[in-house]
C-alpha positions in Angstrom: 0.0 0.0 0.0 1.3 3.5 -0.9 2.0 5.8 2.0 -0.2 8.9 2.2 2.7 11.2 1.5 3.6 9.2 -1.6 0.0 9.5 -2.9 0.0 13.2 -2.2 3.4 13.6 -4.0 2.0 11.8 -7.0 -1.1 14.0 -7.0 0.9 17.2 -6.7 3.2 16.0 -9.6 0.1 15.5 -11.7 -1.2 18.9 -10.8 2.1 20.5 -11.6 2.1 18.9 -15.0 -1.5 19.9 -15.6 -0.7 23.4 -14.5 2.1 23.6 -16.9 0.2 22.1 -19.8 -3.2 23.5 -19.2 -3.1 26.5 -16.9 0.4 27.8 -17.4 1.2 31.5 -18.1 -0.9 32.8 -20.9 -3.1 29.7 -21.2 -6.8 30.3 -20.7 -9.2 28.2 -18.7 -12.9 28.6 -19.4 -15.9 27.7 -17.3 -18.7 27.1 -19.8 -22.4 27.8 -19.0 -21.8 28.2 -15.3 -24.1 29.9 -12.8 -22.1 32.7 -11.2 -22.8 34.0 -7.7 -20.8 37.3 -8.0 -21.2 38.3 -4.3 -21.5 42.0 -5.1 -25.3 41.5 -4.9 -27.5 38.6 -3.9 -28.1 37.2 -7.3 -27.3 34.3 -9.6 -26.0 35.1 -13.1 -27.1 32.1 -15.2 -25.3 30.5 -18.1 -22.1 32.5 -17.9 -18.7 31.9 -19.5 -15.9 32.8 -17.2 -12.4 33.1 -18.6 -9.2 32.8 -16.4 -5.7 33.6 -17.4 -2.5 34.4 -15.5 -4.3 34.0 -12.1 -7.1 36.6 -13.0 -10.6 36.5 -14.3 -10.0 38.1 -17.7 -13.5 37.7 -19.2 -17.1 37.0 -18.1 -20.4 37.2 -19.8 -23.4 35.3 -21.2 -22.5 32.0 -22.8 -21.1 32.4 -26.3 -20.6 36.2 -25.9 -17.1 36.0 -24.4 -14.0 35.6 -26.5 -11.2 33.1 -25.6 -8.4 31.4 -27.5 -8.9 28.2 -29.5 -6.5 26.3 -27.3 -8.2 27.3 -24.0 -9.0 24.5 -21.5 -12.8 24.1 -21.4 -14.6 23.1 -18.2 -18.2 22.1 -18.8 -19.9 23.7 -15.7 -23.5 23.6 -16.9 -25.8 23.5 -13.8 -23.0 24.2 -11.4 -22.3 27.3 -9.3 -19.2 29.4 -9.2 -18.4 31.4 -6.0 -15.4 33.3 -4.7 -12.8 31.2 -2.7 -13.6 31.0 1.0 -11.5 32.2 3.9 -10.7 30.6 7.2 -9.8 33.5 9.4 -9.0 31.5 12.5 -6.8 28.7 11.3 -3.9 26.9 12.9 -0.9 25.5 11.0 1.4 23.3 13.1 3.9 25.5 15.0 6.8 23.2 14.5 10.2 23.1 12.7 9.1 20.5 10.1 7.4 22.1 7.1 5.9 18.8 5.7 3.0 18.4 8.2 2.2 22.1 7.5 1.7 21.2 3.8 -0.9 18.6 4.6 -2.9 21.0 6.6 -2.8 23.5 3.8 -4.0 20.9 1.3 -7.0 20.0 3.5 -8.0 23.7 3.4 -7.4 24.1 -0.3 -9.4 21.0 -1.5 -12.3 22.2 0.6 -12.5 25.5 -1.3 -10.6 27.6 1.3 -8.3 29.9 -0.7 -7.2 32.2 2.2 -6.2 31.4 5.7 -5.0 33.4 8.7 -2.7 31.4 11.0 -3.4 32.2 14.6 -0.4 30.6 16.3 2.8 31.5 14.5 6.2 29.9 14.3 9.4 31.2 12.7 9.1 28.7 9.8 5.6 30.1 9.0 7.3 33.1 7.4 9.1 30.8 5.1 5.9 28.8 4.5 3.9 32.0 3.8 6.5 33.2 1.2 6.6 29.8 -0.6 2.8 29.5 -0.6 2.2 33.0 -1.8 4.8 32.6 -4.5 3.3 29.4 -5.7 6.2 27.1 -4.7 4.0 25.3 -2.2 0.3 24.5 -3.0 -2.0 26.1 -0.5 -4.3 29.0 0.4 -3.0 32.5 0.6 -1.4 32.6 4.0 -1.3 35.4 6.6 0.5 34.5 9.8 0.8 35.8 13.3 4.0 35.4 15.4 4.3 33.2 18.4 1.8 33.8 21.2 1.7 36.9 23.4 0.5 35.5 26.8 1.1 35.7 30.5 4.3 33.7 30.3 5.9 35.3 27.2 5.1 38.9 28.2 5.1 39.0 32.1 6.3 42.7 32.1 5.9 45.8 30.1 9.5 45.6 29.0 9.1 42.1 27.8 6.0 43.1 25.9 7.7 46.0 24.1 10.7 43.9 23.2 8.6 41.0 21.8 6.4 43.4 19.7 9.5 44.9 18.1 11.1 41.5 17.6 8.0 40.1 15.8 7.6 43.3 13.7 11.2 43.0 12.6 10.8 39.3 11.8 8.0 40.1 9.3 4.9 38.6 10.8 1.6 39.9 9.6 0.1 40.6 13.1 0.4 39.8 16.8 -1.6 37.0 18.4 -3.0 37.7 21.9 -3.7 34.8 24.2 -5.0 34.8 27.8 -3.0 35.6 30.9 -1.6 39.1 30.0 -1.9 41.6 32.8 -3.0 45.2 32.3 0.5 46.9 32.4 2.2 44.5 29.9 -0.9 44.8 27.7 -0.7 48.6 27.7 2.9 48.4 26.7 2.1 45.9 24.0 -0.6 48.1 22.5 1.5 51.3 22.6 4.5 49.6 20.9 2.3 47.8 18.3 0.8 51.2 17.2 4.3 52.8 17.1 5.8 50.1 14.8 2.5 49.6 12.8 1.5 46.0 13.4 -2.1 44.8 14.1 -3.1 42.8 17.1 -5.8 40.1 17.2 -7.1 37.1 19.0 -8.2 36.6 22.6 -9.2 39.2 25.2 -7.2 38.5 28.4 -9.6 38.3 31.4 -7.9 41.1 33.4 -7.7 43.3 30.3 -11.4 43.0 29.4 -13.2 43.7 26.2 -13.3 47.5 26.6 -9.6 47.9 26.8 -9.4 45.5 23.8 -11.8 47.7 21.8 -9.9 50.9 22.8 -6.7 49.2 21.7 -8.2 48.9 18.2 -7.9 45.2 17.9 -8.0 44.1 14.2 -10.2 41.2 15.3 -11.6 39.8 18.5 -11.8 36.1 18.0 -14.2 33.6 19.7 -16.3 36.7 20.8 -13.9 36.5 23.8 -15.0 39.0 26.5 -18.4 39.7 24.9 -20.4 37.7 27.5 -18.4 39.0 30.4 -19.0 42.6 29.2 -22.7 42.0 29.6 -22.5 40.6 33.2 -23.1 43.2 35.9 -20.4 43.1 38.6 -18.0 41.1 36.4 -15.1 42.7 38.3 -16.1 40.5 41.2 -16.2 37.2 39.2 -13.0 35.1 39.2 -11.8 33.9 35.8 -12.2 30.3 36.6 -15.8 30.9 37.7 -16.6 32.7 34.5 -15.3 29.8 32.3 -13.9 29.9 28.8 -15.4 32.8 26.9 -17.9 33.3 29.8 -19.7 30.0 29.3 -20.5 29.5 33.0 -22.0 33.0 33.6 -24.1 33.5 30.5 -27.4 33.3 32.5 -26.2 36.5 34.3 -25.7 38.5 31.0 -27.8 41.6 30.6 -28.4 42.1 26.9 -29.5 45.7 27.5 -25.8 46.4 27.6 -25.4 45.0 24.1 -25.9 48.3 22.1 -22.9 49.8 23.9 -20.7 46.8 22.9 -21.9 46.9 19.3 -21.2 50.7 19.1 -17.7 50.2 20.5 -16.9 47.5 17.9 -18.2 49.6 15.1 -16.6 52.9 16.2 -13.1 51.2 16.5 -13.6 49.1 13.4 -13.0 45.9 15.3 -14.0 42.8 13.3 -15.4 39.7 14.9 -14.4 36.1 14.2 -17.0 34.1 16.2 -15.7 30.6 15.8 -19.1 29.3 16.6 -18.1 25.9 15.4 -15.9 25.6 18.4 -18.8 26.3 20.8 -21.3 24.1 18.9 -19.0 21.1 18.7 -16.8 21.3 21.8 -19.0 23.1 24.4 -22.5 22.0 23.4 -24.1 19.0 25.2 -26.1 18.2 22.0 -23.5 15.9 20.4 -21.6 13.2 22.3 -17.8 13.2 21.8 -18.1 9.6 20.4 -20.6 10.8 17.8 -18.4 13.7 16.7 -15.3 11.4 16.6 -17.2 9.1 14.2 -17.9 11.8 11.6 -16.4 11.0 8.2 -14.0 13.9 8.2 -12.3 12.6 11.3 -10.3 10.2 9.1 -8.0 13.1 8.3 -7.0 13.4 12.0 -4.6 10.9 13.6 -5.8 8.7 16.4 -4.1 10.6 19.1 -5.6 13.9 18.0 -9.1 12.4 17.9 -8.5 10.8 21.3 -7.3 14.2 22.8 -10.5 15.9 21.4 -12.7 13.2 23.0 -11.0 13.7 26.3 -11.2 17.5 26.0 -15.0 17.4 25.6 -15.5 14.8 28.3 -13.3 16.8 30.7 -15.3 19.9 30.1 -18.6 18.1 30.6 -17.3 16.6 33.8 -16.5 20.1 35.2 -18.6 20.7 38.3 -19.6 24.1 36.9 -20.8 22.6 33.6 -24.6 22.5 33.4 -26.2 21.3 30.2 -29.2 23.6 30.2 -26.9 26.6 31.1 -24.6 25.8 28.2 -27.5 25.6 25.8 -28.5 29.0 27.0 -24.9 30.2 26.5 -24.8 28.9 22.9 -28.2 30.6 22.2 -26.8 33.8 23.6 -23.8 33.5 21.2 -26.2 33.2 18.3 -27.9 36.4 19.4 -24.6 38.1 19.6 -23.7 37.0 16.1 -27.0 38.2 14.7 -26.7 41.5 16.5 -23.2 42.1 15.2 -24.3 41.5 11.6 -27.5 43.6 11.9 -25.6 46.5 13.5 -22.7 46.4 10.9 -20.1 45.2 13.3 -18.1 43.2 10.7 -18.1 39.4 10.9 -15.4 37.2 9.4 -15.6 33.4 9.0 -13.4 31.3 11.2 -13.7 28.0 12.9 -10.4 27.5 14.8 -9.3 24.5 12.8 -7.7 22.2 13.7 -9.2 22.4 17.2 -11.6 20.2 19.1 -13.7 18.4 16.4 -12.9 21.1 13.8 -11.0 19.5 10.9 -9.3 21.9 8.6 -11.4 22.9 5.6 -14.4 20.8 6.6 -15.1 22.9 9.7 -15.4 26.1 7.8 -18.5 24.7 6.1 -19.9 23.9 9.5 -19.2 27.5 10.6 -21.1 28.9 7.6 -24.1 26.7 8.5 -23.9 27.9 12.2 -23.9 31.5 10.9 -27.2 30.7 9.1 -28.5 29.0 12.3 -27.7 32.3 14.1 -30.0 34.2 11.8 -27.9 35.3 8.8 -29.2 34.5 5.4 -27.0 32.1 3.3 -25.9 35.2 1.3 -24.9 37.0 4.4 -23.0 34.0 5.7 -21.1 33.8 2.4 -20.2 37.4 2.7 -18.4 36.7 6.0 -16.1 34.4 4.1 -15.6 36.3 0.8 -16.5 40.0 0.5 -15.9 40.8 4.1 -12.5 39.3 4.1 -11.5 41.3 1.0 -12.7 44.4 2.8 -10.8 43.5 6.0 -7.6 43.2 4.0 -8.4 46.1 1.7 -8.1 43.9 -1.4 -10.3 45.4 -4.1 -9.5 42.6 -6.5 -10.6 39.7 -4.2 -13.8 38.3 -2.7 -16.0 38.5 -5.8 -16.5 36.8 -9.2 -16.2 39.4 -11.8 -13.7 40.6 -14.4 -10.2 41.6 -13.2 -10.6 39.8 -9.9 -8.0 37.3 -8.6 -9.0 33.8 -9.7 -9.6 32.2 -6.3 -12.9 30.3 -7.0 -14.9 27.3 -5.9 -17.1 25.3 -8.3 -20.1 23.9 -6.5 -22.7 21.3 -7.5 -25.6 23.1 -5.8 -26.7 26.6 -5.0 -25.5 27.8 -1.6 -27.9 30.8 -1.7 -30.8 28.3 -1.2 -28.9 25.8 1.0 -25.7 26.9 2.7 -24.6 23.3 3.1 -23.9 23.3 -0.7 -20.6 25.1 0.0 -19.3 21.6 1.0 -20.4 20.1 -2.3 -17.2 21.0 -4.0 -16.7 20.0 -7.7 -13.4 21.9 -8.1 -11.3 24.8 -6.8 -9.3 27.5 -8.6 -6.3 28.5 -6.5 -4.6 31.6 -7.9 -5.6 30.5 -11.4 -4.7 26.8 -11.0 -7.6 24.4 -11.5 -7.9 21.7 -8.9 -10.3 19.1 -10.4 -12.6 16.7 -8.7 -10.2 13.9 -9.5 -7.3 15.8 -7.9 -9.4 16.6 -4.8 -10.4 13.0 -4.4 -6.9 11.7 -4.9 -5.5 14.2 -2.5 -8.0 13.5 0.2 -7.3 9.7 -0.1 -3.6 10.4 0.5 -4.4 12.6 3.5 -6.4 9.9 5.4 -4.8 9.0 8.8 -7.1 6.2 9.7 
């Protein structure tokens, strides 16, 4: 039996050959008679021909009205739907010295239609990985990376915080990742230095810091809606962190939603985007699904046995906590849905992210869960798709990304069904275009076969 890595290597070799023969520089790829969901408006443009060349959409219009070369590669897309590539804005790439396992994670994202990821726990080799991915040397989504974590251990003093900010800015990381445990004084030094050198901060809200200082610090994103529930609890200053629970899960019943308008106004005023990672709450925290049932889901074959076992134990450990009450956690998850809907309704920008790989969130697959949870929270399928396409382009100020139209970067997903009527169709992937390279269904199937761990 071939090893998974050998299968992947063969698949990548085939892709490389196809890329040179079919989608190389100057060669056109044409999607014939495809239904386009452009994402600039909530509409479907039926029977379109979409032409791709040199990593860009160079032509688009009604079938047989668009010119293309006689040697163009034709993809019959009749009855299928073309959307912009999706983005995982809370991803994790292994923070290790070996770059090979990183490639496998990137492939899992790519074949699921994820064409942009933001790595939320950086490592020195991630800069090398980012450069090789973005140059096309390594196949994977466009990669933004934080540096190693800022937390209570790495920045115990203001001096340590200032030094680490300057070190990570100099190293070339895209942003700083904030984790729990940072005290007020080191946090203040971190924020002041980050603004001086011009590097964004994002991630968790340390409990002692609180959401209002995070908002005033102009976080680029607050992830997990960390600190949101706590900000709604009267007398939170008298509640110990361990009693509040992760992301305030144990005190949700005490939240006063009358305080929500102030929170929403602060997020909007400071242009703080929100990455809810609702998949984490629904799959790890929720009592609805047993750990054994989640571990038996088909996508878990792409996680090794130890990882799956660790995830089972993490969920069991949480549910065994004396403060864990099933009905209270259901209330907490419902409150999170209300927060998501309120953010969207009040124009506090939402970005898609699922925290993969994390407890029962498999890279690529979990983003499709996240989009469904956005719809469950009250967004329409179109609004949910915006969190993973148009909103991400706006966040990064990329005017040529996030839509399907002429002159846009050719990061695209070909689907077998209409996600505007059923958001779960985002997982029904027929093929992916990654910076102009066509990843066919055969390639996706072969790659996934090679990535199976069990």
